[in-house]
N, C-alpha and C positions, 0 to 999 in steps of 0.2 A: 845591499843584501849576501849572506856567505849562505855558499852551499855546505850539506847537512853531508857527515861524516857517507849514511847513507847514499849520499845523490849522487858520489864521485865517482862512490861504484857503478852503480845505476850506468853512471855517461859516464864511466871511462874510456870506453873508444872512441866516442864521438869530441871528447875534449883535449885529449892526445894529441889531432890533430888538428895542425899549426891553424887552420884557417876559421877553426871556432875556437880551439880554449876555454879555457876557464873561464874567459873574463866574458866571452861569446854564449857557456854556458847562463852565469850569469841574464846578464837576458834576454835569452831562451825563462826561465822563472820564473820574471820579471813580466816577462809579456802576456798583454789583453789579446784570445783573438774571439770571428767571431763566427761558426759555420754556418749557415747556411745550406740547410737541406741534404738529410745526409742518404741518399743513398748508394746514386755504383759511385760517385766522388767519394762526393763524403768519409766516408768507409773507409777508403784508403788514408785519403787524406787527416781522418781524426786519427785513424791506428800510427800517424808515423809520429806523425805533429804531437800525441801524447807518449808516444817511448821516445822524439827527440827530446825531450818535458820543457811545454810549454806548460805555466803554472798558469793561465785561465785561460779554462771555455766559456765558452756560449754556444746554446746547441739549438738550432731554429729550427720545425719543420710539425708542419699536425699532421702528416702520414702514420697509419699503421701500416706494420707488418705485416706480407703477402706471402705466401710464399713463390708465386711467382719471383719475388725477391730475388730469393736465396744463391742465385746463378752469379749474382755478382756484387751482393752488399752484403761483403768479408762479416766483418759486427753484430751481422745477425746467427739463431736457429731458427729450428725449428720450435722452440719453445716459446722465440716467440712471434708468433704467426697472429697477431687476431689483438695486439699492444702497441702504444703508443710508441712513436720508431723513436722518438726521443725520452724517454723510459729510458726506453731497451740500447739510448748510444753511451745514455748514463749510466745504468750498469754496468755497462762494458768502461764503461771507466773510471768503475768505482772499486771490479776487480783487479786493474792494469793495475794502476794509479789509485790506489786512495787518496795520494797528497795532493792531483789536480783540483782546482774548486772550478767549480760545474755548474755554472747556469743555464738551466735547463726550460727553456718556452717553447711553447705545443702551439705553436698557432704558425695558420699561413701565412702567411709576411704578403701586402703588396701595398699600395704607394698610398694607403692610410695611411697605416704604420709604422714602414720599416723605418719613418727617423728615430721612433722608438726606443728599435727593437737593436739599431743601430749602432746607438747611442755611446762616447766610455768606452768603443776601443780600438784597440794599434792597428787591427788590418781585417777590412769582411775576407772571403773566401765566402764562391760563392758555386752552389754544384748543383740551381733548379736546371727544371724538363724544360722550362718556357720563355718568352722574350717576354711575356711582360714584367711578370716577376725581375729577370735579370733586370730590364730597364728601370726598373720599382728601382731595383736595388744601387744600381748605377750611382740614377743620380742623385740619389737619398745622401751615397759617401758623397759626394762633391755638395751637398749642400749642406754635411757634418763634417768635411772636411780630411773626410778619409780613405784612407788608400784601398781598392778593389785589384782578389784574385781576380780571376774567373778559365771556370775551367770547363770544359764540354764534352757531349762521345757520345758516339752511336755507330751501330753498326765495323763498323774495321782502322774507324780518325775516331782523334782526341785534338784540340786545343785547353790550352792554358796561357793569357797573357795576365800578365800589369799594367793595370790604369791608375795612373795619381787624378786623373780629372778638375782634382780642385783647382794644381799647379797649376799657374800657366800661361809654360809652356808642355802641358802636358794632353796627352788627348783620354777623355775617360771612355767606360764603353760604350754609350750614347754613339761616338766620333768614330766606331765601327759599325758596326750595325746599322746605326740610320732612323728613323721614323717609323719604319713601315711599320713597323713588329707591334709595337707596342697594346694588341690585343692578344686576346687570351692561341690565339691561333700556332704558338712550337710539337708539332710533330716532337710522338715520342720516341722511346725508345720500344713500349707495345707495339705500335706501323711499324718502327723501322731495323727493332732486330739490334741487336751486341750481340758483341763477342766477350763475353763476362772477366775477360785480364785486359783488355782495350779499355775497361774500365779504370786496371788496377793500373797499369802505366798511365797512362793520363794523374789521378789520384797524385801517383807516388813522386810524381814530375811536379805537380803543383803542390808535394807537400816540400820539397824542397824549394819553391822560387819561395814561395813561402820563409822559414827561414833565413833562402836567403835577403827577402825582403825586412823582418825582424830585424835585422845583424847589418843592417846597415847601416855604417857607418861608425860602427859596433866592434867589428871583430874581420880578416881579411876574405872572410868568405860572404862580405855586403857588397851589394851593388843590387840594387830593383829590379834593372832592368826594364820600368816604364816604358808602352809601347810597345816591344815586344812583345809577338804571336809567335808563339812555340805551337806545331801546325805536325801533327804522325799518324805517321800508315801504318796499320800493323800486316797489311797487306803484301806489302814491295819486301822489310819493313821500313820505315826511310821516319825523318824529320828536316824536316824548315820554316827558320826561323824567319816572319817579318818583320818589320815595323812600320806602326801606325801612326798618321799623323791624327793634331789637333783638326778637330773641325769650328773653326773659327767663328760658324754658321753654328756648332750645334748645339740646341735648346738647354742638352743639358749641362757642359760648363761654356760655348763660346765666346760666355761676356763678362768670364774670370782671365 
């Protein structure tokens, strides 16, 4: 595909970066991503990936906007309170860039429907807030052969990691957390609290990593960094990176 005159103007500051260039911008315009969870992580991810020129975005969330969300979920306003997050997020996208193809799924994702909801996409980005949901998403990504970018945040800490458990030598999210969290027992930001800007930091890094994955093999910025867990500390502030090894006994990807 060729970029239109409007796209060349809109993404000019990104196209002139040698690590992205016109080839990279075309790749982003052709990409299909699925964003699971439209909360504190999903909001900045959506903003910056839409700004980066992702051409096709699927939005999955069954929640409604609440007043307490506005402290960190930056795509919503007071007018959105009581409305479905997926619908409000689509409205934000329509106002921001009407050329983006948007697929809205106002569904609660779980083990039974995750394969259908996550099919036919280049990358899944998970910003949900329970281990049970994250594991269901991870297992389905392995089954479908789709890479997963997982991001989480709480209080002053954030984590972003890329997983390709469908590949023989790479870990999945279940390799990282194990099997103990399949129950829906994860503490949420309502329990632990969160500095709103931490969601912005984690979501922005997740958006950068998503672009990196989508450009892998297509532009110099590519390099998926599978199995690298980036951990952010907003109190210090600081960030460190750990490597996650594939667990040969993992029931999500260990037989692959």
